[in-house]
N, C-alpha and C positions, 0 to 999 in steps of 0.2 A: 205204372206207379213209380215215381222217382224214389230212389233209395236214399235214406237219410245218411248224411255224412258228418261225422264229428272229427274235426281236424285240429290237431295241436300244433301250435307254432311256438317253439321254445325260444325264439329270438336269440340273443347272444348270452345264453345261459347253459350251464352244465358242461363240465369237462368230460373227458372219456371215462375217468374213474367214477365221476358222479353219475354218468349215464349207466355204467355197470350197476351201481347201487340202485338206481331207479328201476332197472329191469328185475332186480332181485325181489322187488316188492310189487311188481306188475302182475297182479293176479287176474288175468284176463279170461272172461267167459263170453263166448260169442253170442251175440243177439241176432235174431233174424231181421233182415232188411235194415240194418244199421251198419254202415261201414266206418271203421276206425282208422285214422291216419295220424302219423306223427311226422313233423317236419323239424328235425334237429339242426344244429349248426353243421356246416360241411364236415368238420373234424369228427363229428359223432355219427356220421352216416354209416361207416363200415361196422361199428360196434352195434348200432341199431339194427342193421341188416342181420348180424349174427344172431341176435335175440329174437327177431321177428320173422325170419324167412320160413320157418316151419309153422307159422300161425296165419290167420286170415287178416291180421293187422297190416296195413300198408305203410310205407315210409316214403317221404319225399324231401324236397329241398326248399329253402326259404327264398332262393333267388337263382338266377341264371343269366349268363351273358348271351346275347343274340347272334353269336357267330360259332361255327363249328370248330374253329381252331384259330390260332394266330398270336400276334404279339400284344396280348392284353394281360399285362402283369396283374396277378392276384385274382383273375376271373375264372369262372368255371363254365364249361360249355354244356349244352344239352346232352351230347353224346357221353360226356364224363358222368353225368347224373344217371343216364340210362344204364351205363356199365356198372354202376353201383346198385342197380336194382330199383332205383326210384321210379315211381309211376306218376307222381304229382310234383308240381313246382309252383310256389307262390310267386306271382308277378305283380309288381307295383304296389306293394304294401305302403301305406301312407307314411311310415317312418322313412322309407327309402325315397319316396317322392319329396317329403319335406326336408329331411336332413341332408340327403345326398343329391337333391335337385333333379331326380328322374322326371323327365317330361312324359306327357301322355303318349307322344310319338315313340319314345324310347321303350316305354312299357309295352306298347303295341307290338314292337319288333320282338320283344321277349316272348310274348304270347304266341306269335307266329312261329318263332324258332322252336319253342317247346312242342307245339303241335307237329311240326315237321319231323321231330325226332320220336314222336309217339308218346310224349308225355302229356298229361292232362294239366293245363295251366289253371291256377286259381287266380282269377283277375280280381284284385282288390280295388274297390271304389268307395268313396265317402267324402263327406263335406266337413269343413271346419266349423267351429262354433259361429264365426263371423258370417260365413256363407249361409248357415242355417238361420241365423237371426235376420239376415237380409232376404230370406225366402229364395235363395239361389241353389238350394239343394239339388233339385231336379236338373237344373241347368248344368251344374258341375258334374254330376254323375253322368248325364247325357254326353258330355264332352269326353269323359274318360272311356266310356263304353264305345262311343262313336269312333274314337281314334283306333281302338283295337279292332273293331269290326271292319274298318276301312281296309284292312290288310287281309281279311279272311273271306273265304268262300262260305256260302250258306251252310254247306255240309260240315265245315270246320267249326262254325259257331255252335252247332249242336253239341260239340265235344267238350266245351269249356265249362268251368264252374265259375260263378261270380260270387264274390264275398262282399256284402255291404257292411262296411265298418265306419260308422260315424266317428270322425277323428276325435271329436270332443268326448267320446265315451271310452276310448282305448286307454286302459290302465288307470282310469280315473275312479273306478268303482261306481260310476254312474252310467247305467245302461239305458238305452232307449226303451220306451215301453214297447210291448209286443205289437200294439196297434200302430205305433209310429214306424216300427221296423217293417211291418206288413205293408204299410202304405208305400214305402219306398221300394220294397221288394216287388210289389205289384207293378209299380212304374217300370222297374228293371225288366220284368217279364214282358210287359207291353212293348218296351224298347226292342227286346229280342224278337218279338213277333213282327214288329214293323220292319226289322232288318232282314230277318231270315225265315219268317213264316211260322205257321201254327205248330208244325212238328218240332221245330227248334225251341219254340217257347215252352212246349210241354216237356222237352227233354232236359233243358239246362237246369242244373241245380243252383239254387241261390242260398247262400249261407249268411247268417248274421254273426257279426263279431263286435266285441266291445263290452268288457266286463260281464261275460257270460259265466254262469256258475251252475252248480247242481240244483239250486233252488229255482232258477228262472228259465232253464233250458226248455222245460216242458211247455211253458207259456208261449215261447217263441215258436215251437214246433206245432202248436195247435193252429197256427195261421196257415192258410192254404198255399201261400207262395214262399214260405221259408222251409228249406229242406235240410237244415243242419246248422252247425256253428263252427266258426273259426276261433279257437280258444287260445288265449295267450297265457297269462300268469297261472291260471288254474290248471294248465297242462303240465306244469313243472313238477307236480307231486302226483305219483301214481294213484293215490287214493282219491284225490279231488278230481282228477281227469276221468278215472273210471266211474266215479259217482255221476258225472255228467253223462257219460255213455250209458250208464244203467238207467238214468231217468229220461233218456232221449226216446 
């Protein structure tokens, strides 16, 4: 049975002092078979570690550079994240793909580099509104997943998490229906099976992201191929994030 994963992506929010305030109000009570993860900005990872390292809550990063070291000004390597106690890293979020021009091939290298360092990559995939209306959702997601899988061995594919985030739903307040999200999640699981076999398809966790909140998380998790949520804005306040966790 795949363990539910509720992952918070703070994006470019919360200073160190604001993060301290967040954790003063973070009244966490562990649930069985639900894993909780926070991915703060790089500057907040040390203070996040301080508050979480004696709990079962995991912490990770929002991005990584696909090289162990070198002249890459402003970038962070997989080993640097591992040294900070990170266990997960988000790769290929749509905001980085769209705003910063990250290609499928570049994202694939990040996934590969994260796995090599023992980090669990959360590979983000999703379609724009234009692609959705042109019925190109599966084609686009297939390209994103295919690029990543092309660099991985079958046993490596089993270790990743895939987050389906329809770009038109991120931060819009407009979530996909649970049925729509399940349809794409089922396609993703089939794609994993085609690439790496039944064992990988049964192991890989698939998250839904895009305007997830405490009121709709249970609807998504009722679907057989959705194993959790990648939460944006609702993860910035401890009460709203923990309400999602409680309802998962």
